[in-house]
C-alpha positions as CSV (number, residue, x, y, z in Angstrom):
1,X,-3.5,5.3,-18.1
2,X,-4.2,1.6,-17.6
3,X,-7.7,0.7,-16.2
4,X,-7.2,-3.0,-16.1
5,X,-5.9,-3.7,-12.5
6,X,-3.9,-6.5,-13.9
7,X,-1.7,-4.1,-15.9
8,X,-0.6,-2.8,-12.5
9,X,0.7,-6.2,-11.3
10,X,2.8,-7.5,-9.6
11,X,2.9,-4.7,-7.1
12,X,6.1,-3.7,-5.3
13,X,5.9,-4.7,-1.6
14,X,5.9,-1.2,-0.5
15,X,3.1,-0.3,-3.0
16,X,1.0,-3.3,-1.5
17,X,1.6,-2.2,2.0
18,X,0.5,1.4,1.3
19,X,-2.6,0.4,-0.6
20,X,-3.3,-2.1,2.5
21,X,-2.9,0.8,4.9
22,X,-5.3,2.9,2.9
23,X,-7.8,0.1,2.4
24,X,-9.7,0.7,5.7
25,X,-9.3,4.6,6.1
26,X,-7.8,7.8,4.7
27,X,-4.4,8.4,6.3
28,X,-1.7,11.0,6.5
29,X,1.9,10.6,5.7
30,X,3.0,9.8,9.4
31,X,-0.1,7.5,9.8
32,X,0.9,5.5,6.8
33,X,4.5,5.1,8.0
34,X,3.2,3.8,11.3
35,X,0.6,1.6,9.8
36,X,3.1,0.0,7.5
37,X,5.8,-0.4,10.2
38,X,3.1,-2.0,12.6
39,X,1.7,-4.2,9.7
40,X,5.3,-5.5,8.8
41,X,6.5,-5.9,12.3
42,X,9.3,-3.2,11.5
43,X,10.4,-5.0,8.4
44,X,9.4,-1.9,6.4
45,X,10.0,1.4,7.8
46,X,9.8,4.3,5.4
47,X,11.6,7.6,5.7
48,X,9.6,10.8,4.5
49,X,11.6,11.0,1.3
50,X,10.8,7.3,0.5
51,X,7.1,7.6,1.4
52,X,6.4,10.6,-0.8
53,X,8.3,9.2,-3.7
54,X,5.9,6.0,-3.5
55,X,2.9,8.1,-3.0
56,X,3.8,10.4,-5.8
57,X,4.0,7.4,-8.2
58,X,0.7,5.9,-6.8
59,X,-1.0,9.2,-7.3
60,X,0.4,9.4,-10.9
61,X,-1.0,5.8,-11.6
62,X,-4.4,6.8,-10.0
63,X,-4.2,4.1,-7.3
64,X,-4.4,6.9,-4.5
65,X,-5.5,10.3,-4.4
66,X,-5.4,13.2,-2.0
67,X,-8.3,13.4,0.3
68,X,-10.2,16.7,0.9
69,X,-9.7,16.0,4.7
70,X,-7.5,18.2,6.7
71,X,-7.0,18.1,10.5
72,X,-6.5,21.1,12.9
73,X,-2.9,22.6,12.4
74,X,-0.1,20.8,14.2
75,X,2.5,22.3,16.1
76,X,4.5,23.4,13.1
77,X,1.2,25.3,11.8
78,X,0.9,22.7,8.8
79,X,-2.1,20.9,8.1
80,X,-1.7,17.0,7.3
81,X,-2.5,16.1,3.9
82,X,-4.6,12.8,3.9
83,X,-4.6,10.2,1.1
84,X,-7.2,7.5,0.2
85,X,-7.7,4.5,-2.1
86,X,-9.1,5.2,-5.4
87,X,-11.6,2.8,-7.0
88,X,-8.9,1.7,-9.4
89,X,-6.4,1.2,-6.4
90,X,-9.0,-0.9,-4.6
91,X,-9.4,-3.1,-7.6
92,X,-5.6,-3.3,-8.1
93,X,-5.3,-4.2,-4.4
94,X,-7.8,-7.0,-4.7
95,X,-6.3,-8.4,-7.9
96,X,-2.8,-8.5,-6.2
97,X,-4.1,-10.1,-3.1
98,X,-5.9,-12.6,-5.4
99,X,-2.6,-13.3,-7.3
100,X,-0.6,-13.9,-4.1
101,X,-3.3,-16.1,-2.7
102,X,-3.1,-18.2,-5.7
103,X,0.9,-18.0,-5.6
104,X,0.9,-19.3,-2.0
105,X,-1.6,-22.0,-2.4
106,X,0.2,-23.5,-5.5
107,X,1.3,-27.2,-4.6
108,X,4.8,-26.0,-5.6
109,X,4.9,-23.4,-3.2
110,X,3.3,-25.5,-0.5
111,X,6.0,-28.4,-1.2
112,X,9.0,-25.7,-1.0
113,X,7.5,-24.4,2.3
114,X,7.2,-27.8,4.0
115,X,10.7,-28.7,2.8
116,X,12.3,-25.8,4.3
117,X,10.4,-25.3,7.5
118,X,10.8,-28.8,8.7
């Protein structure tokens, strides 16, 4: 399994959003859906099937891990599973944010943005 964060780049937009949502705190599936929808102003809204496919892939890549945290049972009698960012996931997230910052700061990107927003 790759341990160099750059081996995971570039991240898919949904992967980036999920890692960002976990950067500050552990979250359960529905909490992740809400955080991502809020952060993207509704541009990315994950249904449970897609969310858990992404989580499964990030778990396999050791970018996120299941947390030991469990809340009291919800109405259906199930306990929510929480997820957290792993140390590798944190390094990958930082590397991706650095890559994107450099991309946006590049002169060519600034010129294009000025041209098309004027």
